[in-house]
N, C-alpha and C positions, 0 to 999 in steps of 0.2 A: 442844474446839478444832475437831475435825472437823465437828461440828454447826454451829459458828459459820461455818466456811468454806462449808458447804453452804448455810446460810441466806444468807450474803453472795452466793454464786453465784446463788441464786434471786432475790435482790433485784436483782442487776445484770442478770440475764436479763429480769426484769420491767421494769426501767428501760429496757433496750434495746428491748423491745417497745413500751413507751410512747413512746420517742423515735423509732421507725421513721417514715419519711416517709409521710404519708397525703395524696394529692392532694386539693386542694379541689374542691368541687362545680363551681366555675367552670371549673377546668382540665379536669375530666371532660366538662363540656358543650362546651368548646372542641374537645377531641379528637373527641368524638362528631360535632360539626358538620363537622370536617375530613374524617372518614371518609365522612360522608354526601355532602359536596361532591365527594369523589374518586369515589365510586360514581356520582353523577349525571353528572360529567364523562365518565367511562368509557362510560356508557350513551349519552350524547349523541354522543360520538365514534363509537361503533359504529353508531348509527343513521344519522348523517350519511355514514359510509363506505358503508353498505349502500345508501342512497339514491343516492349518487354512482355507485356501481357499476352499479345498475339503470339510471340515466339514460344512462351511457356505453354500456352494452350495447344499450339501445333505439336510441340514436343511431347506433352503429356498424352494428348488424344491419339497421337500416332505411335505411341510406344507399344511394344508387344505386350499382350495381356491386359490392355486397358479395358476392354469390354468385360472381362472377368472381374477385374478390380472394381469397375463401376457397379456391377451387379452385387458385389460382396460388401462394399463400403459406402456406396452412394446411391442406394436404391430409394427412389422417391416414395414408394408405397410404405416402406418400413420407417422412413423418416417422418412421414405424416402420422403414422401410428405411434411413434415413440415420443414425438415432441410434447404432446399434452402431458403424458405421464412423467417425462423428465422434468418439465416445468413444475409439476405438482410436487415431485420429490425435491426439487431445488429449494423449495420453501424451508425444508428441514435443514439444508446446508446453510441457508441464510440465517436461520435462527441460531444454529450452532456458532456461526461466525460472530454474531452480535453478543451472545452470552459468553462464549469462551474468550472473545476478544477483551471484554471488560474484566473477566477474571484473570486473564493473563497479564493485563496491564497492572492490576492491583497487586497480584502475587509477585510479579517481576519487580515492581517497585519496592516491596517489602524485603525481598531477598537482596536487592541491590543496596538498600540502606543497611541491612544486616552485615553485608560484606565490607562496608565502609565505616563501620562504627570504630571510633578511635579508642585506644587504651588497652592494656593487657587484660583487663577484666572481661572484655568482650571477645577474647580470643576464641573460646568455644563456639560462640555464635558465628563468628567469621568463618571458622573451620567447617561448621555444619552447612553454612550457606555455600561455601566453595565446593564442598563435597556434593551438594545437591546439583549445582550447575554443571560440574564436571560429569556427574553420572548421567543426567538426562540429556546433556548435549552429546555425550558419546553413545548413548543407547539409541539404536535405530527406532524411529517412530512406529514402524510397523510391528516391531517386537513389543514395544510398550503397549500398543493397542491390543495385541494378542494376549499379553499377560493380564491386562486389566479386564478386557471384554470377556475372555474365556476363563481366565484363572480365578478371578474374584467370585463368579457364580459357583465355581467348583468348591469353594470353601464352605458354602452353605451357611453363611453367617446370618444370625437372626437380625433382621432389620436392615440388612444391606441390600440395595437394589440389584436387580439382574437385568434392568432395562439396558439394551445395547446402546441406545442414544445417550443416556446419562453416563454410562461407563466409557463410551467412546469420547464424549466431551471431557471427561475427567482425564483421560490419557492425553488428549490434545493439550489441555491446560497444563498438565505436569511438564510436558516436553517444551512447549513454547514459552512457558514462564522462565525456563532456564535461559533460553536465548534472549528474551527481553530483559531479564535481569542483568545480563552482561552489557546490553545496550545502555541501560540506565546507569550502570556502574561506570561505564566509560564516560558518560555525560557528567556524572558527579565528579569524577576525578579530573575532568577537563576544566572545571572551574578553578581559577587560581586561588591558592590558600589565602591570599590577601583579602579576598571577598569575605571569607568567613571571619578573618581577623578584624576586618572593619566592622562587621556586624556585631562581633563580641565587644568591640570598643564602644559601640553605641548602647550597650547594655542588654543586648539580646542573649538569651541562653543558647546553648548548642542546638537544642531542638528548634528554637525559633529561627536561628540562623539557617539551619538546614531547610526549614519549611518555607521561609520568606525570601531567602537570598540564593541558596545553592540550588535547590530543586527547580525553581522556575527557569533558571538559566540552563540547567542540565537538560530539562525536558525540551526546551526550544531548540537546543543544539542537536538533539537526537531525533527530531521528528521524522526526517527522511528514512533512517534505518528502521524506526518503529513502524512506519507505514509499509515498508518492504516486508517486515515480518507478518503484518496483518494480511498482506496479499498472499504470502505463502500459506498462512493459516486458512484463508478462504479456499485455496485449492485442496489442502489436506483434509478438509472436512469430509471430502468424498470417501476417505478411508474408513469412516465409521460403518460403511456398508459391509465390511468383513464380518460384522456381528449379526447381520441380518436386517439392519435398519433400512427402511425403504426411502432412500434419498435419491438424488438424480442418478448417481452411478448404479445403484441397485435396480432402479426402475429400468434403466437401459439394459442391464445385465439379464433381467428376467425375459425381456423381449428377444434379446440376442440368443439366449440359450434355447428358447422355444423355437425360433425360426432358423437358427444356424446362419443368421445374417448379421453382420457386424456394423451395419449402418447406425443402429441406436447408440453405439459407443461414440461414433463420430458426432452424432447430435448432442450427446451429453458433453463431449469435449468442447464443441463449439459454444455451448451454453456457458460453460465455465470460462472460456476465453472471453466471451462477450461481457461476463460479469467482472472479469479481472482487468480488462483493458482500461476502463474508466479509473479504477483505483491506481493502476500503474501510471497513467498520464497525470493524475492528480499528484502522485508522489514526485514525478519528474518536475511538475510545475513548482511544488513546494521547494524542492532541492535547488532549482534554478533561482527562485526568488531569494532564498537564503544566501546563495552564493553571491548574488548581486548586492545584497545588503552587506555582506562581509567585505566585498570589493570596495564599496562606498564608505566603509567605516561605520555603518549603521548598527543598530541593536539586533542581535540574533537570539 
């Protein structure tokens, strides 16, 4: 009996090997052609990039006034002097981004909820929330910063800070919370009313339906625009330098004003670009991922 089982096992193993999938020659040829085409496309892209870079270099270096431009904006000595101070000031910009980003998300969510409260009794709340978003979205950020950073200390109010960093962060929070509130509101209104009705039919209150059903869907749908707003906030943290705060921009400005050379501005700009690019690429990846989920009918 054991021998029979062994023979049966051997037969089934042989059958499994015989039934294993073996790609046809046509499929192998097709895959080989795809790999060759991919290698050829990569080589062409690399060559065209190299040619474009060489052409741009020749055009820029050979342009009239390049030597003067190089001395004014791309001086290695001033770049080496500015980089450590710019990086030191950048830590202030990063802290402002983290703190203001959290405050903006919280305040923007509260304003969005206030704008979507149902019923006539909440009309004053909706009107105030709408007035807030309309005002701060229409007010230029630089003017808001000047009013808060320079105007608030002029009031000489007891117990009110005059720290330009805190005042600049307040102005950034006021402006960006208005934009984020509209993003959240669009997400809340994009959730079909049947979702709220289904939650109410299960015994949830309006607040529970909003918290457990509506808001999770709204936030997931609005992740890409929210990340875009955070990228913009990261760049605009440099505007707090108008009040004298020593951030990356102000550190570059001090060296540029002393030397009358504008290389430090280029260094500060490149540092901000290097900080922004990963956030931008992450935003693109999230957007593409959510688009694929929508196309496949998955949950977003």
